[in-house]
N, C-alpha and C positions, 0 to 999 in steps of 0.2 A: 474240073479240078485244077487250080493252079500248080505250076511247077514248084519244087521245092527249091529253096535257094543253092541247094548241093547238087551240081550236075551229075548226070551218070558216070562222067569219065573219073570224077573224084571218089566214087564209091568202092568202099570196100567190099568187093564181091568175091566169090568163092574162088574165081580164078586167080585174081589178085592175091588172096590168103596163101594160095598153093605156090604162088611165085615167090613170094618175100615172107618166108615162114619165121623169120628172126625179129619182124616189126615188132617194137615195144607196144603192149596194150594196158589199160588201166583197169586191170582184172582187180587189183587191191582195192582200188576207190570204189568198185561195184560190190565190195563185199565177198569177194572170193579169196579163199586162201590157196597159197602156192601149189599144194599138193590137188587142190580141186583144179586148178587152171591146167595142172600137167594131166590130169584125168582127160580132161575136155580134148586137149591136143591128142591123147590117146584114142580116145573114142573116133575122133574125125580122121584120124592120120594126118594131121596138118593144124596150123593154128586155127582159131575160129575166125570168123568175120567179126567185125564190129556189131553186127545185127546178130549173129549167134551168140557172141559174149553177152549182149546184153539179154537174150534169151535165158541162157542158162544162169545167169546172176540172179534174176528174179526168181527163176522156178527152183533154183538150188539154195535159195534164202531159208533162213531158219523158218519163217513164216509159212513159205509155201511147200517145203519139202520135208519138215518135221525131222531134218536130218540127226537131231540129238535124242531124239524121243521115240522113234520108231521101235527101237528095241524094247522100250517098255510099253507101247500102246500096242504092241502086237498080241499081249496076254490078252487083250478084251476079246479077240476071236475065240478064245477058249470057253467063253459064257454060251449056252446054247442060245439059238435065235429064236425061240419060241417065247411068247408072252401069255400071261394068264387066260388071255381070250382067244388068242389066235397066233398068227405066224408074223414075223420081221419079213415086208416085201421088197425093203431097200434098206441097207445097212452102211457099215463102214466102208469109205471108198467113194461113196455117191454124193451129191450136192446135198443131201440131207436124207434121214432116215425116216423110213416110212413103214408105218405100222397099221396092222388091220384091226380095226375097232367094232366089226361087226357091222350086220346089215348091208353088207357090200360096199361100205365106206372105208377110207383109211385116211391115216392122218399123218403128216409130215411135220417134224419138228426139228429145231436146230437152236444152238447157241454159240454165237461168235465173238471175237474181241475186235474192238477198235481203238485201243489203247493209247498207244503213242500219237498217232494223230489227232486224237481228241485232246491232247496236252498241247499239241503246238497250235491247232486251230479248234478250240472246242465246239463252236456250233457246226462247223463244217464236218470235222472229225465224226460226231455224235450222228449227225444226219446221215451221213453216207454209210454208218456202220448198220442204222435201220435199213438202209436202201441195199445194201450188199446181202443182208441175211434174207430180207423178203424175196430177192430175185433166186435165191439158192431154193426157197420153197417153190417158187412158180417153176424152176426148170424141171422140178418132178413131176411137174403136169397137175399141181395142185392149186387152188384158189387160195392167197393169204387171207387169214381170217381175224388174226390177232398178232401183236407183238408185246414183249416185255423188255425191261432192261434193270440188269442187276449193274449197280453203280458204287464205286468206293473213290472216297476222297480223302484228301488230307484233314487235319483238324478245322472244325468249323469257324474257328477265330482266326485262321490263317488268311492272310491276303490271298495267295494264289489260290486257295479255295473259292474266295470269292470271285476271282477272275474265271475259274474254269467251270464251276458248278451253274451258275446262271446260264451260261452259253451250251454247256452238254445238255442240261435240261431242255432248253429251247431249241436245240437241235433234234433232239429225240421226238419232241412233240411236235415241232414244226412239220418234219418228214412224215411222221405217222399219221398226225391229224390230216396233211395234205392227200395221203393216200386213201383217208378213210377207213384206217384200221385203228379199231380199240387198243389201247393198252392196258392190259388186265392185270400186270403184276410186275414185279421187281425187288429191287432193294436199294436202299442208300446208305452205305456204312461209312463211318469216318474213324480214320487212325493215322497216326503220325507218319507210317511207313508208306502211306499213298501220296504224300505231298511231293508234289514233282513228278509223280508216276500214277495219275488217276487210273481207274480202271473203267472202262465203258464195255460192257458186254450186253450184246444185242440178243434177242430170241425171238423167234417167229413160230406160228404154226399154220399150216395150211391143210384144206379139206379135198379129197378127191374121191372118186370112185375107183374100184379096184381097177378096171379096164382102162383108166386114163392114166395111169402111171408110164412116164417116161424117163429115159436114160440117156446119160451123156456118151455117146458114141457117134463116129462117123462109118457107115458101113455102105457099101453099095456103090461097086464100082461106076463112076460118072455122075453120081448125085450130086447136086450143088451144095455149095458153102455159102450161106447168105449171112450178112453182118447187119443187124438191123436195130434201130433204138437210135440214141444221141451219136453225134459226131464225136470223132476223137481229137481231142485237143491236149494241149500241153500240162493241163492241171494233173497232179498225181503221177507224173513219171517217176517211176519206182516206187511210189506212194507207199503202201502200206508193206508191201513185200520186202522193201529194204528197211523202210522207218522202224519196224517192229522187230528187226534182226540184229540191233545193237543196243548198247546200253546208253542212256543218256549221261552225259557229263555233268559235273557239278555247276558249271556256268549257264546252264540253260540250253535253249535252242541254239545250235550252231550249224553245221553242213547238213541240212535235211533234205530230203525232197519235199515237193510242192504237194500240201493235202488236197484230195480230190473235193470237186465242189458238187452238190447234189441238185437236181432239179426233179424235185417230188411230182410236179405235174406231169413232166414227160415218163416218170416211170409209172403213173397212173396208165395213160395210155399205153404204155409198152406191157402192163399187167392184163388188161382188157384186149389188148391186139392179141397177147400170147395165148389168151384163153381162148381166143375164137379159133386162132390157128390150130390149137389142139383139137378142139370140137370138129373142125372141119376135116382132121385127118390129114393133114400136109405137111407133118412135121415127121421126119425119121429118126434125127437126134437132136439134142440141143444142149448147150452150154450158156451159164451166164457169164459175163465178162466182169471179174471183180479183182482180187489180187493178181497182180501179172498179167492182167488185161489180156490181149491179143496173144501172148506168149504162152499163157496158161489155156486159153479157150482153143488155139489151134493144136497144140501138141497134146492135149489131154483127149480132145475129141479124136484125133488121130491114133493115138495111143490104144485107147479104147474100142477102135472100131477095126477096119482091115489094114491099118497099119500106114496109109500113105493119104498125103493131102497135097494138093498144090495151090497155092495162093499167090494173087497178082497185089502187092501190097500198095501199089498205086491206086486201086480202087475204092481203098478205104475212104470214106467221106470225111473230111477233115476240117476242125474249127481253126486251125492254124497251118496255113501251107507252107510254111518254112520248116515243119517238123521235119526231121532225117528219119531214115526208115526205123533205126534203132530205139528212137524215140517213139515212134508209132507203136513198137512192138512192147515197150515198157509201160506206155500210158495206161493209168487205170481211171480213164474218164469213166463217168458212171452212165448208168441207164442203157447200156448195150447187152445185146445176147446175140449169140450165133447158133443158127440151125443148119440142119443138114436136110435137104429137100429132092426128092426125085425129079429129075427134069419136067416130067408131066404135070407137078405140081406147082412148079414155080409160078406160073401166071397167076393161079388161085392164091397162093401165099404173096405177092406183090399186091393182088387188090385188096386182100383184108388190111395189109400194111396201109395202102392208100386211103382206105376207109377210116382209119383211126388215126390218120396224119403222122404215121411212123415212117421214118426213111429206111429204106431196105436195098442192099446193094449186094449182088452176086459178086464173090471176091475169089471164088477158087471152086474145085471139085475134089471129089475124092478119087486118090488113084489106087493102083494095086502094086506100087514101087516100093511099099515098105521105108518111105522117108517122107519126111517133111519138107517140103520146097517151097521156097518164098522167093519172088521175083519182085524189083522194083524198075520200074521203067525197062523190062526187057532184060535186066541184069539179074543172074542169081545171086541172092545176098544171104538166103539160108538153105542149106541142105544138110540134114542131119536125121538119125533115127528118131522119130518123135519120143519114143519111149525114155531115150536116154535123159531127155529134157523133162518129162512129165513125170516120169517113177522111178527111175534107174538112178537117181543122184545121190551122193554120199550117204552113207550110214554111220553115224559115229557112236561108238560104245564108249562114252565120256566117262572117266572115272568118277565114282562119288563114294561118299564116305560119311558116316553120322558124326556132325560137327562135336569138336572137343567140348563147347559149351554146352551141348544138350543134357548132360547129366546134371549139370550145376542149375539149369533152367528147372528141369523137372523136380529136383530137390526143393526148390524154393516155393513150397506150397501156398496157395492163397488161405487154406484152413487155417493157418496159424496167425492170421492177420488179426487186429482188432475189430471185434464187430459190435454192432449195436445189442442194446439188451433190454434197456426200458421200452415201454409202450411208445412213448414221444419220439424216440431213436428211431425205431422200427418204421413210423409214421413218415419221418425226415427222410428215411432212407428211400422208400417208395416214393415220395414226391421227388427226391433228387435223381432218382434213375428214370423215373416216367419222363423227366423233362431234359433226358441228356440226348446228345445229338443223335445215337444210335436207335434209341427206343421212342423218341418222341414221334408226335404227328407229320407223317411225310405229304400232307395236302398240299403244302407250298409246291412241292414238286408234282403231285399227280394232278392236282388241278389244272395243270397245263396240258394234259393230256386227255384227248377225248375217250374215255374208258367206255362208252356205250353206243358208239357209231354203230351201223348196220343193224342193231336192234337184237343182236343174238347173245350180247353179253349177260351171261346170269350171275355172275359175281366178280368183282374186281377188287383193287386194294380199296380199304384195308382187311379185306377177308384174307383167310389164311392162303387160299389159292385163288388162281383166276379160273372162270369156267366159261365155256362158250356152248352153244346149242348149235348141233350139227343137222339135225333133221326136225323140221317143224311138226311133222304128224307123230312120229314116236317120242319125241323128246329126247332122243339120243345126244348126248354130249361129251365133251370132254374137258380135263382139268388140266392145268399147268402150274407147278411152283419152281421157284429157283433158289437155292439157300448156300451159305458157307458162311463158317465160323473161323477166320483166317487165324485167330488167336488160339482156338484148337488145335488148327493145323501146325502152328509153330511149336506147339508144346509136343505134340506128336502126330505128325503127318498120316500115318497109316489110319489111326482112330480119327483123326480130323476129318480126312476125307469121308469116312464112313458116317460120321457124324452128319456132314452136309447131306449125303445122301438121304440118311435117316429123317431127318427133318423136312426135306422136300416131299419124301415118302408121305411122312405122318400128315404133311399139310393137305396134301391131295385126299388123303383117306378120312381126314376130319370133315371134308365138305361132302362125302358119301362116295367120291370116287375109287375105282379100284387101280392101284398103280401098275402100268404096263411097262415101261421102259424108261431109259435115261438117255441124256445126251449131257455133254460135259463142257466147260469151259475151263481149262487148267492154266492159271495165270501163277507164273513163277518168275524168279530173279534170274540171274545170268547163268546158263548152262555150263559155263566155263569154272564155276564156282563148285567145288566138290560137294559142299554141304547143300545147295541147293539142288544139286543133281540127286542127292540122297531123298531130300524132302520129295521131289517129282516123283523118284522110282518108289518111294513108300507109299505115297497117295494113290499112284496107278495099282498097286499091290493091293491095297486097301478096298478101292472100289470094285475091282475084279472078284475079291473075295467076298464082297457085300452084294454084290449082283448075282453071285452064284448062289448064295444064302437065300436072297430073297426070291430068287427064280426070275428077274428080269434081264432083258439085254441091254447092252450098250448100243444105240444106234449110230454113233458118230459123236462128231465135237470138234473142238479146236483146242490147238495149244499156243499160248502167249509166253513167250520168254524174255529175257534181258528187261524184266520189270522192274529197274532199280536205278536210283540216280547215284553215281559214284559207287561207293562200297555199300551203299544202304538198299538192301533188297526189300521188296514189298513183303508183308506177311504171305505165307503160301497160301494162295487162294483157288482152292479147286471148286469152283461153282458148279453145282450139279442141277440139273433141271429133270424133275420127274414129269412124265405125261400118265393121266390115269383118265379112264373112261367111266361115264356113268349112263346106267340105262334109259332112264328120265331125269332130266335136270328138275322136274317139279319135284323131285324127292329129295335135293339136296338140303344139307344142314348148314345154316348160317353159323358165324362165330360169335355173335352176340347174344345176349339175354333176352327175350322176347317177352317175357311176363312176370308179373309178381307171382310167388307163391310156389315156385317149382323147386325141386330137390337140385341142389349144388354136389355134383361127386367128381372126384379126382379118381382117374384111372391111372394105374403104374405105381410102380415102387419111388420112395425118393430117398436120397442118399443124402450123405454131407459131401456134395461135388460143388466146390466154390472156385477151384482153380481154373483160370480162363474166363471167369464169369463176367458179365457187365457190371457187377458189385465191385469185383476187385479192380476192374478196369477204371471205372468213372470214381469210386470212392477214394481209392488207394493208389491208383495209377501202376498197377501191378500186373505183371504177367509172368507167370510161373507155376510150378507143379504139373498134375498131370489132368488131362481133360476129364469129362466125366465118360463113365464106362459105357460102352456101347453092348447091346444086347440084341441083334438082330432077330432072334427069334421071339422076343418080347414086341418089337417093333411089327413083326408081322401078324403075330395074333391081335394086337392093339387095332392094325388097319383091318384085319378081319372083322372084329366087333364093331368097328365104326360104319364099313360099308354095309353089314348087314342091318344095323340098327336103322341107317339112313334108308334102306329099302322098305323095312318094316314100320317107320315112323315112329322109332322108339324113343328118340332124343329131339329136343327142342334146339339146344346148340351144341357146338363143339369147337373146341379152340385149343390148339396145340400149346404144350408148355417148353419154351425155348429161352431166349434169353431175357433175363431178369426174373425167370421162374415164376412161381404161383401168384406172387404179389402182383406182378405184372399182367398176367392171364386174367385175374379176377377184375383189375381195373380196366382193361381193354374190352373185355365182354360187356362191361357196363355203359360204354361211352354212347353208343348208337342210340339208345333210348332213354338214356339216364336212369337204369334202373340199378339199385344197390343190390347187396347182399348182406346176409349176416352169416358168419362163418365160425367154425371152430377147428383150427389147424392142429390140436394136440394129438389127434390120432394119424399125422403126416409125419411128424418127427418129434423127438424129443423137445428139441430146440426150436422156438417158434422162428427165430431167424432163417435155420437152416429149411423150416417147413416152408416159409414165403420167400426165400432167395436162393434156393439150391438150384442148379441148372441141370438136375439129372435128366436124363432122355427116355424116351418110350413113354410119356406122361401126356395126358389130353384132360381139359376140364370139358366137362359136359353138364347140361341141365335136362331133367326129366320130369313128367308129370309123376303125380302120385299112381295114377292109374298104370303107368308103364314100367314103374320102378322094379317090380317085382320080376317082371319079364326081363327087361333089362340088365338086372343084376344076374340073373341066372344065363343069360347070352355071355356075359364076361366071365363068369365062373367055369363055362363050357369051355371057354378058350384060355383059361389060366391067367385072366387079367385081374389084378388086385383093384377092388372098389373101395375108395374111403369116402364117407359120407361126410361132407364139408358143413351144409346149412341150407339155407333156402334164398331165394331172390325175393327181394322186396325194400320198398322204402327207397329212398334217394341218397343214402349212406353206404360205403364199404363199411361193414363192422367186422374187425378181427376181435373176437371173444377173449377178454382177458389182456389184449393188448392196446387197441386202438381204435378209433372211427374217423371217418373222413368224408366230408359231402363228395359224391361222385364229380359233382360240377366242379369243385375245387381241384380234384385231380386232372381232370379233362383240361380245365383253364392252362395248368402247367405243362400239361402234354401237347396242348396246341400251339403255345407261345413261342417255343424254342426256334424254329426255322424263320417266321416272320420278323422276329426281334433280331435274329443275326443277318438276313438277307434282305429285309424291307419290303 
């Protein structure tokens, strides 16, 4: 390896730091506060070296340390760690949560954010978001089997949306497709508040046997620390750890760290190599290198293990020989992993890496010193307690308060807005909504993703949830859905977070899967704003209470703060992913009409709930009032009905009601096969408009054959779920008796045209 341009005599070593304690250091430029810098000096009993300062700055960043949110996130630990079918094998604090799904299988899943990097460099920001979440899954010992991408953009007609959206979609698809991983779900939502701050959340699922579970720790005195995968470069120095920890300025990109550059083909080799290393039993501990790079991997492995590690930093393979030690420690170059290996397994480890053409280097070993010690060309540049870097960062109890404007916002109810009355007006409202950016066909996006590679995808977009087969013989499968309506969360963050969870929960159940657990990606504005912190605190409280009532745990997740441009914060966006299990994927329930002559039934109660609705947003540009009421007992009962109905083959389709209400659900259910329906909505609500466009929760549209109708109705009654008969499927029109009729093909044409017309 070539020598760095910085000679050892110029290094800021531990000895030098002890000798010149008053040297000025750029702690503020690295994102540290004065009190944080003072605390580092107190921990070390001296000033930090430049390398130590680099490590603390990235590991104590908002993105890595959760210093503003720990006090609220800890309440998730109050939720029992049992699921409806088994136990949680690994949870909060690990790379990803791991859930027992039966038959000796476990599933690991997680959602993370790559928001700010994707604004600066859309393609690479989104691509490396997929790469990072996949390595989190891999690090648990699992084979990654699918990915998802909840996305948020500014208005569809804005020039900057046209800049970021194509690149982000291409990055998600390009990286995931090259890995051979199907993209089975997600969202694409448009709102003014995301202009200048798009949200790129990435989710992944992995499958493993119970005995294959691996954890991130460095134990065993004398065990070797091996860095393997891609070489370390200057891309992503500081990367997401710094980039995601401050607010964007109005003027656009300014002084920002470089965005990581991904190589999916290297990651594919890394995945297969790592899985073979696991199978060979030569790995004692493992950690992926994501945010904060080597700073994170070394400190977290050491802190979670026996507490000591020694690393020779000059042994790290570099793409750029001019990198200084602090830059190597901060680099977030992609496609890298770190393993702890017993000395007798090193040769076997290296042989497997050579087989897959993956570079691997022993860079250190586990010690019993209780210190993380890093040398550069024989000079000690880091000597710290690893826990102080990895886990003992600052904890802020930031002030929070309900915003002064919240009362006025909630008082401005959409229920008072002018609404359509005639049949023609109702029909036009349907066409307007179905072609709106948030409700229109997302095929322009999803067609860029391979949704069926590997052959185990059972359902994907535009189904309510994604589903993959886990076991070919038994048909065991898992389902995953992500959701969040940021408008609901703005109106009431406590209820809004619960509604996000409820919709994902319901989506999983409509396909026939039993909801087991959640992961979350909590996207909010600046924590230095007391109103934003109130939104965050309320959302966390809402999720905890909902999980307690539904009986499902939080396995982990991600927090993304400082999502705002200047003073404009995004809508609070607590994205919730719900994982479910289905014993036989052949029993799944599709979300579209399958045949003519079947009964169309509405499950659940409809109320006049229009505030925060897509109708208020699209037709009136309005946001105000209170979101739909949440009834978690009703959601649970509804899910029980749907999963039982799937197992017994009682329903032929099931589609949840959410944005746009019953009208949109009826339209979408007919698109796949061009099957219409004739319905009477007078039994749903007194007002046809409310019946069609209310967004009341805990509702699902189902179809049943005449032979199964009696049994299904009895099942619903057993669980206290209201059933309203609407009519029958058939023909090629959607007919709402007494109001309007419209050809399914016409509605589908409007639904399909929006994104191609806007994006080409």
